[in-house]
C-alpha positions, 0 to 999 in steps of 0.5 A: 537469493538472500534470506529476506528475499526468500522469506518474502517469496515464501510469504507471498506464495502462502498469501496467494493460496489464502482466501483472505484479502491481502494488503501490501504495505511499503514504507522505509520506517520499520516501526510503522510497518510493524504497527500497521501490519499488526493493526491490519492483521487484527482487522482480518487482512493478510499483510505483505510488507516491503521496506523500500520502493525496490522491494515493493516493485519485486513484490508487485511483479509477482503478486496482486494484492487486494489493496496497497498502502505506500509511503510517499517518500522512501529512497526517492522523494516520489517513491509512492507515486512511482509505485502507484504508477507501476501498480496501476499499470499492472493491476488497475483495479487495485486501490491504492492509499498513499500514507504520508507525513508530507502535509504535516511536515511541508504543508504540501497537500495532494488531492486524489479527487482533483481531476488534474492531479489524478491524471499524474497521481495514480493513488485512489486516496491520500491519508496522513500517517497517524490515522487511528486504526478504526478510521483506517479500516473505514477508509480501506473498506470504502475503497474496496467496496467502491472498487468491487474487490473481493479476495485476491 
């Protein structure tokens, strides 16, 4: 087991013992991860980060977060969709946000409320990256309330 995997495992064990709500963030941009981790910890969440789809998959196998935020495009163009699918298969009650810059960059839009898209896109919400911290908090609390989530 490498140092980073051990650190993640230790962090996950601590989170499992904690009574705080825990958010898993998976993104291949270390600056974005750092920024979002700080924001979410300030709001009062524990945060587990993954820098790749592969790392997030390992975390999902061992740990159920209260909510997950996935980047759409990491090592694969559809990493966020893949992670959402795997998360919903294992933990169907966990709300998932896909945070992406794809719409701004390409004009392609996704709608998690569209019945047809929701059948194959397992995310509960799509958000554009760059959302203000207070807006992100509102969306997270809304999702947690609608899903009836308490603590992990």
